[in-house]
C-alpha positions in Angstrom: 171.3 106.7 92.3 169.1 108.8 94.5 165.9 108.6 92.3 162.7 108.9 94.1 159.2 108.2 92.9 156.0 109.4 94.6 152.6 107.7 94.0 149.3 108.8 95.4 146.8 106.2 96.5 143.2 106.6 97.6 142.0 104.3 100.3 138.2 103.8 100.4 136.3 103.1 103.5 134.8 99.8 102.6 133.4 99.0 106.0 129.8 98.0 105.3 127.0 99.8 107.1 123.3 99.2 107.0 120.2 101.2 108.1 116.7 99.8 108.4 113.3 101.5 107.9 110.1 99.8 108.8 106.7 100.2 107.3 104.0 99.0 109.7 101.1 97.0 108.2 97.5 98.4 108.2 94.2 96.7 107.7 95.5 93.3 108.8 98.4 93.5 106.3 101.9 92.4 107.0 104.9 94.7 107.2 107.9 95.8 105.1 111.5 96.3 106.2 113.7 98.4 103.8 117.5 97.7 104.1 119.8 100.4 102.9 123.4 99.3 102.4 126.4 101.7 102.4 129.9 100.7 101.3 130.9 97.1 101.0 131.2 95.2 97.7 128.2 93.4 96.2 126.7 91.0 95.8 125.2 91.2 99.3 123.6 88.4 101.3 120.8 89.7 103.6 119.6 87.5 106.4 116.7 88.3 108.8 115.7 86.6 112.0 112.4 87.2 113.8 108.8 85.9 113.5 109.9 84.7 110.1 113.5 83.9 109.1 114.9 84.3 105.6 117.6 85.4 103.3 118.2 87.0 99.9 121.1 87.8 97.7 121.2 91.1 95.8 123.6 93.4 94.0 121.5 96.5 94.8 122.2 98.7 97.8 118.5 98.9 98.7 116.4 95.8 99.4 112.8 95.4 100.7 111.9 92.5 102.9 108.1 92.1 102.4 105.2 90.2 103.8 106.6 90.0 107.4 104.3 89.6 110.4 104.9 92.2 113.1 107.7 91.6 115.6 111.3 92.3 116.3 113.7 91.4 113.5 117.5 91.3 113.4 118.9 91.9 109.9 122.5 91.1 109.0 124.1 92.0 105.7 127.4 90.3 104.4 129.2 91.5 101.3 131.3 89.4 99.0 134.5 90.1 101.1 132.9 88.7 104.2 132.3 92.1 105.9 129.1 92.3 107.9 126.9 94.7 109.7 123.7 94.0 111.7 120.8 96.1 113.0 117.5 95.4 114.8 114.1 96.9 114.1 110.5 96.4 115.4 107.5 96.5 113.1 103.8 96.1 113.8 101.2 94.3 111.7 98.0 96.2 111.2 94.9 95.5 113.3 92.9 92.6 112.1 89.9 93.2 109.9 86.9 94.8 111.4 84.5 92.9 113.5 81.1 94.0 112.2 77.7 92.6 113.3 74.5 94.1 112.0 70.8 93.8 112.9 67.9 94.9 110.8 64.4 95.8 112.0 61.6 95.0 109.6 58.7 97.0 111.1 56.2 95.9 108.4 52.9 97.6 107.5 54.6 100.4 105.7 56.6 101.6 108.7 60.2 102.8 108.2 63.0 100.4 109.2 66.4 100.6 110.9 69.9 99.0 110.7 72.1 98.7 113.7 75.8 98.0 113.4 78.3 97.0 116.1 81.9 97.4 114.9 85.3 96.9 116.5 89.0 96.6 115.6 89.5 99.7 113.6 90.9 103.2 114.1 88.8 106.3 114.5 87.2 108.2 113.0 84.8 105.9 111.2 82.7 106.7 108.1 79.5 104.7 107.5 78.0 105.0 104.0 74.8 103.2 102.9 73.2 103.0 99.4 69.8 101.7 98.5 66.4 103.2 98.2 67.7 105.7 100.7 71.4 106.6 100.8 73.4 108.5 103.4 76.7 109.0 105.3 77.2 109.0 109.1 80.5 109.4 111.1 81.5 108.1 114.5 84.5 109.1 116.6 84.8 105.7 118.4 84.0 102.1 117.9 80.8 100.7 119.1 77.2 100.9 117.8 75.6 103.1 115.2 72.0 103.2 114.1 70.8 104.0 110.6 67.1 105.0 111.0 64.1 105.8 108.9 64.9 103.5 106.0 62.4 102.5 103.3 62.0 98.8 102.5 64.6 97.5 100.0 68.1 96.2 99.6 71.0 98.2 101.1 74.7 98.1 100.8 76.6 99.4 103.9 80.3 100.2 103.9 82.3 101.0 107.0 85.7 102.7 106.6 88.1 103.5 109.4 90.6 106.3 109.8 93.3 104.3 108.1 91.2 103.5 105.0 90.4 99.9 106.0 86.9 98.9 104.9 84.4 96.3 105.9 
């Protein structure tokens, strides 16, 4: 009969793709890996392999893997249709907490006193702030030793902050 019918169809690209973004830890904290998923059909199973292995299931196209120690991680995402994509990322844990050792001189007989502090495992610049009968601030461009001098007798609180905001 010679009849013809035309139909339009739209084919979607359903090949799943992922991208990874790492957030390095600071102040001794662990890291975060953000997984962004394009295409595919949820729910998605996310598996990671590295210093710590794990998995999660989500319907969202963005997922954060948190509290990971630094290292190299392979992340694989599989959608409900069995389509997969994988990527690898390296993240670093922050430096461990400061090592701080202090010494106090008690010169007696009304003489002024001193506090010495040795500090390591931070990132310059450093800010040293003390509060007590005498308060003040001092800065240092590298780890090592600082000396707070000419202090009156009394109780002092000293806080050391590095360039990343880590405190001791």
